[in-house]
Steps between C-alpha positions, in 0.01 A plus 500: 500500500181323396403475863525880538285540187242244637489686832449829338217367275330334795511821694349684205204265504588303186318166462717210632489314171615813313777539756624146423477552119685836504764360736567195275507725196764717678713198602489362138617824344759587774641148455561570132662836580727377774624207282613757243620768746667287768573693814301803393358746760125460556296790622156475657293805586141606568371848416170645614374778269160666556386195698596248226771239573772430242744217549828481306762215483802598288816317397803710392678412174449489129144498348374145493117534478296195550601152397291323237388239760366783721356710224148360551517598870594864419240510221226390737611760758504781256141428386401468866616850569177602342322304761686627800786250512844555332848369493666725230863496377706811438871579460621828653824639651680178421246283683254228383187571709182316572227732612185389675185711564290303755130596508411734781329353801143621507373639822136407396391251243381628154157339548457648851613841369257496216206378715572781754516757219176382341307486829634835608406658166148353516444618852646844471347559156161390633528734799620791288203475269253575778698792635449864401599599150793718639657193670465296183662772288780523750567120487509514122745794512735292707471150334452591135835682455689206664319251274581716185859527609547129531316445170727751331813321622360176358432660164848648491675167582278266305647560144872466599408207728344297214780583255773401750317187629469369141855594401646371827315175473647424160858600614470277801494190270885548483542424135307310224688177576381511861135499386554182289238246422328511840476872508371538147223241561411646830493863400303417191236313696470773760451774234240286302319398815477857625321629188296176462368530852416864440318425180302210641398700811385796282285268283345341806447834689379711202132371520476669847579840337344711232728493192467787251519381140616781265426488130859424403528237762176333391612492140867427530549370860697816581789375297610848388503629853682200640755517217557866567531429874765234444703726278454779753700300751816620319554860619605789272763606752643394836369782723128523413396155637624606845340841482167357379513187730452274197553160675519293177772718344688509831506124522604478132795732572589292812503172301713644218746658736519188715560271202764730359688514825468126541640428151786748530601358837829625648542769230220698674567383854489857626156557358390170648612620839324828465165316419555260804578786731218719376269206545624462856424877565141457364447182680611665828253780439221245432584331826486829685165587344377141574531576873222758444258267326274476807501889521418521126220250542363685800493825309342336196212347698458806730467733197259258331289501823478876484406527144273291273783432248278341241568148632199288586488228756423253225807624312722409799334163552541422119879542530528230770230285331706478179865520625486245783320218309715583197825444700361179663389358166839569353660311781259203444574504119873474570447221760293289266732571208813381699306208649377386157847556332684284754211271614509587867221575743371857497449472883868390547609796284293746700658374820846574353405840378309611808790612735625756251145618425422550876817695575447730204126538583576607852789734416438620141879469460689285249820545694339357817391197308827448302661251723195281518434547128853386410497203750158379364626511142821313565392258774134434433434579124808326365647811329883479481703771677649646179146569377345616830792725584455678165115486461369592844688827540430596142134397524438695828619809322336479156223246522182639665188329361301590811594863441385487146146383612479753776634796296255421214212471742590832650524660154164369388313592818642845534442568127140407543456701820660811347314470168807426283386331178607126480557421140674204332800727447496590870497134593795417277693801641414383852628149451822625332558781759420293814707199376806719452454691822445194704837354373672839551373579851753397782347281756549746793242677720384800310594357159133466398429860587719631221340256264151651540626852416641376173220249416219746556669766284548253223138387520347853532359430846471820711780554751263510796432127451844437641375556849253220494743272303766536768259428778366188329843384395615502862271201555533336157884507534474192724310289265698616181835420669393159634341396168796624304752303699289189482468530123870558474575171674264319257651685198857410602393133557350492143819660355723247675281220366518618138877519531506149636667621822220430751529223761149353449544249776564772758213693355262203552634414844280602790 
C-alpha cells in the first residue's frame, strides 16, 4: 500500500525526501489501525479533481483515530497542509481514512515564471508608451479590468482567509495537553520575537523617513491613541470587522474562536470540522489564485509602465536597500546568538544552515525546503525528533520574521511615496498589524497578495499602491522565505537548548 502511495507521490513530482516521510507516516499509522482492526479491508484510491491529485487510504471498521505515538506525525502533516503537503485523518462511511494532497508539479519554476512576467511587462510596457494614444488606451482597457478583477477577488477572500487561518492554526494543536511545555515555550518565543523584530526594524528604519510628530504625540507619546487602538481590537459585533476589513479585529475573533474550540474539544467537534473544511476551501482558492501570480505581477508592472503611478525610481530602490540588508542582518544576528549561546563556530553554523537557505532562496517555497529543514534540525543541529517534528511545521506556518521586515519596508516606502503621514501612532499600528498578519498568512503562493489589501487598508495607504507592492513582493518573496526559515532553525535550536533537550555534541560536530 505504501509503495502505491510512494509511486503516486513521485509521479506527482513530490520531493523524494517528502515521499519517504509521508510513506513512513502512513506505515506507522496503518500499523496501529491494522493491529486494532485485524483482517480489516483496506481501500486505496486516487482521484483527480480539477487537475489536483488526491490520494486516500482507508481502513474499514470502528473509528480509531490516530494513536498517541503517531499524534506528532499527524500534527505535523496537518500544519504542513498550509504549505502544500498534507496527510489528514477523517472518519466517514465507517472508514478510517488518511488523505494526502501532494503539491502539483509545476510546468515552469516560480522564479522563471516571475522573471518572464517582469521582463515581458517591462518590454511591452515600454513599447506601448511610445505608441499612439489610441493604442495605449486600448491596452489599458484590456489589462486594467483584469487587474481589478483579480484584486477584487483578493479583497473578498482576504478577511475570511485570515480568520480561518488563525482559528485553524489553534485547532490544529489538537488539545492543550498536546502543546505542553515545548509548545508553550516555542509559541511564546515566536510571538515575542515577531513583534520584537518588527519594533527594532521600525526604530532602525525610521531615520530614513519623515516622521510627523503631532501635538498629542509630542506631549504624551501618543499614549491615548495607542490605548484607544488596543481597546479597538475588540469588535462591537461579529459582522462589522469582515465588512470593514479590520484585520486586528478579525484576528482577535479568530484567536478567541480557536481557543474556545480547542478548550471545548470533542463537545464541538462538528464546529471544528467546519472550520477545518472551510479553511481547506479557502486554501484551495488561494492555491488557484497563486497560479496566476505571474499574471498579476505582469499586469501590475505593465500598468505602472503606462502611468506615472506616483512611485519614483528612488522609492523602488529604497525598498530593496532596506529589506534585503534587514533580512541578512537578522540572519547574522541569529547566527551569532546561537554561536555565542552554545560556544560553536559561526562559520560552522552557517554551513549547517546554508542548504535550507539556498533551497528556499531559489524556490521561495517553505514546502520545497521542508525536508532539508527537518533533516538539518535533527541530524546537524542536534534538535530531538519530538521537538523538530512539532516546531518546524508550526514555525513554517506562523513564524515569518523575514516577512515582517519586508512587509514593514513595503508599508513605510509606499506610505512615503503616496504621501501618507507617518506618525508615531502609525508606526505602532504598523508593527502590530504587520506582526499579526505575518503570523496569520498561509505560506502559499498568493498568500502575501491578500496581506497587502488588508495591511494598506489598515494603514490608510491608497489602494493603487497594491500594484507596486505586488510587483516588488514577487522578488522579495525569495529573500523573506529563505531568511525566515533560517531564523526558524536558529529559534528552534535556542528553544531546545533552553529546555535542555539539545544535543550539543551533534551541534558542535562538523
